[in-house]
N, C-alpha and C positions, 0 to 999 in steps of 0.2 A: 882425614876426610872420609874415614870408613871406606865403603866400597868404591867410592869415586874420588876422593881427594887424596884418593883412597885413603793532664791530658784531659784532663777531666772536662775542660771547657769544650774542647772539640767533640768529645763524646756526647755531651748534651746537645750540641747543635746538630750534629749529624744524625743522632738517634731520633731527635725530634722531627727532623725533616722526613726521615724514612717511615716514621709512624703515620704520617699524613698520607703518603702514597706508597704503601708497601708493595703493591702490585707492579710498580714501575721500577723495582730494583734492578731488573735486567734490561730495561730499555736501552737500546743502542749499544748493548754489550754483545760481543761476538759469541754466538752459541755453538760454533763449530767445535767439536771435541778434537783435541790434539793428543798426540802421543810422543813422548820423549823416546827416541829410538834406542836409547841405552837399555830400555826394557827388554830388547831383543838382541842384546849384544852377542850372545852365543850363536844365534841363528843367522843374523844379518850378513856377516862376512862370508858365509858359506853360499848364500843364494840371494844377493841383494835384490834382484829383480822379482824373484818369487815372493820374498818376504814383504817387500813394499806393496805388492799386489794384495797380499793377505791382510796387510794393515788397512788398506782401503776397504776390503770386503768385510772387515770387522766393524766398520762403521765410522772410521776416522776420516776427517777432512783435512787435518793439518798434522804436521810432524815437526819435531824439533831435533836437529841433528846433533851429533857429537863425533869426535874422532877424526876430524879432517886432518889428513897427513900427506905430505909429499905431493901436494896438488891434487889429491883425489879424495872422494867420498867412497870408500869401499871399492876401489878400483875404477871408479867413474870420475871423469872430469866434472867440474861444476855444471857445465853446459849439459853434459850427458845425464847427470843426476837430476837436474831440473826437468829435463825432458821426460825422464822416467816418472817423476812425481806428477807432472802434468798429464801423462798418459793414464794415470790412475786417479785423476781428480783430486790430487793432493797439492798442498802448498806447504812451504817451510818458512813461516814468519820469524822463526828464531833458530839459533844454533848455539851450541856450547863450545867455547874456545878457551884458550889459556892466555895469560899475559905475564907469567912469572918472569920470563927473561926481560921483558920491558921494565917491570918493577925493579929488578935487580941491577940492570945495566943501563937502562934508558934507551937502548937500541930498539927502534920501532919497526925494523924491516919485516920480521916475521908477523908482527901484529898487523901491519898494513896488508900483508898477503892474505891473512885470515879474514880481515875485513872485506877485502875484494872478493874472496870466495863466498862469503856470506851474502854479499850484495848480488853476486852472479847467479845464485840460486833463488833470487827473489825474496831475500830476507828483509825483515823490518827491524829486528833487534839483534844486535851483536851482544851475546850474553856470556859473561864470565862465570864459569862454574867453580868458584872457589879461587882465591888468590893468595899469593905469598904475603905473609905479615911477619915482621920482626917482633914477635910477642915479648921478647926480652925488654923492649922499650915501652911496654904498656900502651897507654893511650896514644903516645906519640907514634908508635909503630902502626897503629890503625889509621892515624891521621895521614901518615906518609902514603899508605896504600890508597886511602881515599883521594889524595891529591893525584895519584897515578890514574885513578878511575876518571877524574875530570879530564886529564890529558888524553886518555884513550877515547873518551867520549867525544872530544873535539875531532879526533881522527875519524871516528865512526860517522860523525855528522857530515864531514867533508865528502863521505861516500854515500850520503843519503840514508844512513842508518841511525838508529837510536841505540844507546848503550844500556845494558842492564846487568845487575849482579845477582847471582843465585846463591842463597845461603845454605849452610848446613847447620850444625848446632854449636860449633866452637865460637862463633861470633857472639853468642849470647852469654858467654861466661862473664861473670862480674869482674870489672877492673875498677876497684874503688866503688864509686857511686854510679858508674855507668857500665856500658858494655861496648864491645867492638861494633856491634850492629848499630847501636845508637850513634857512635862516632861516624860511621858511614852515612847514616841518614842526615846528620847535622853538618858534616864537612863536605858533602858532595853537592854539586849544582843541581837544583831541582829541575832546571830546564834541560839538563843534559843527561842526568843519571837516573834511571829507573831501577826498580828491584823486582826480581822474579821470586816471589815468596814461595818457598817450599813449605807447604802446610804441615807435612809430616814432621820435618825437622824443627819447625817452630814449636809444635805441640810437644815433641820429644824433649826439647830443651826446657820444658816447663813453662812456656809462654803461651799467650792467647793471640791467635791471628786477628781476632776482632779488635782487641786492644791496640794492636799495631795499626790496623786500618783506621780506627777512630783517631789515633794520635797523629797519623801521617796520611790523611786522605789524598788519594790520587797518586801516591808514590809507587803503587804496586800494579803495573800494567800487565803482569803475567803471574801465573801461579803454577806450581807443581802440585798435582792432586794425587796423593797416594795415601792409602789407609794404613792404620796401625793395628797389627794383630793383637787381639784382646788378651791372649795368653802369653804371648812373647812380644812385648812392645818394641824390641830391637828388630823385629821383622815387619815387612809389609804384608798386606793381604789385598785382595781385590777391593776396589772402591765399593763401599756399602756393606762390607762384611766385617769391618773393623770398628774401632772405638771413636774415630773422629766424627764430630757432628758437622758434616759438610753442608747440611741444609741451612744452618744458621750462617755459615760463612758465605755460601753462594747468594744468600739474600742480601749481602752487602757488597756484591760485585761492583755495582756502580760507584759506591763510595771509595772502593779500593782503586778505581781507575782501570780495573781489569779489562783487557782487550783480548787476551789469549790465555788458554790454560791447557796444560799437558798432563795427561795421565802418565805416571811413571811407576814401574815395578822395579825398585832398586835391587831387591834380592832376586836371585836367579834359581830359586828352588821350585818354581812352578812346574808341575809335571806336564802341563799343556800350555805353553806360553801364549800361543795365539788364542786359545780358548779363554785364557785368563784376561788378556787385554780386551777381548770382546765382552766378557762379563762386566768389566769396569765401565766400558763404553755404554753398554745397555743400561746399566744402573743410572749413570749420569743423565742419559737422555730421558729415562722414565721418571726420575725423581728430582733432578736438580736444575734442569733448564727447560 
C-alpha cells in the first residue's frame, strides 16, 4: 500500500446530458475544500490543536481523519476532537479506518468501536483505506472482501453512516479479463457501498477517472485530490502543479455523485507542509470550483 497500506453506452448518455448543461456540472455538489489529515502526519501528533487551527486558516472547511487508536484522535476523545473542529469551523464528514481483523476473523467488535467513533465526531462516511485481500485466490479473494464490505456497510448503516472504500493502485491489476476494483464495483451493494476515488492512484495505475465515472455514475461520492509530479510520477506535488487534468474531472463531479473531496499530500517531502496545503487549496478555489 506504499506509504499508507503502507461502458460505452453509459458514456454516451452521460456525456450527452452534460453537453447540454455544462455549467450545471457542480450544481448541488459540495464546494467545501477538504483535507485528508494524513498530509500532516508528522506535524499533527505534536500539536493537534495548533495544526487544526492552521488547517482552517489555510482555507479548508472539512477534514478527513485517520489514525484513530485506543479511543483517541491524537490524544483527544471523539467528543473533544469534534469540539476542536467546531471551534475552528471545520467538519469531518469522513474518516479512514481499517477492517482487516473483521475480514480475517469475522469479529466485529473493533469495527463497531471505530464506527461509533466516526459517528461521534459527526461523520457521514466510514471509509476503509485499503483492505486485506487473499490475492492467491484471484477473483474469489476480491469477492470475499467485497462481501465483507457489504457486511461492514450494514453495521455502518445501523449507526447512521455510509460506507466507502478508498483505492490505491493494486486493485487495478489485471486478473484475467477483470480487476479487483471491477470486482468490488460489481459485487458490492450500490445502496450500501460507495467509493472514495483516489484520483492520483487511478491515474498512476494507468486508468482514467472519467472512464470510471461514466461506467459507474453515482458510485464515487468522495474523491482524493492529489497531483502527480511531472518529473517523478511516484511523488505527489501541490494540486495544479502536476500532470493530472483536474479541470476535466471536476467538470464531471455531478455524474460521479461526488459530495466531498479531500486534498492529500501523501508524500512528506514538502519543506513547508502548511504552505503546501494552502497552495493546493487556493488553486482549487481559483480554478476548479
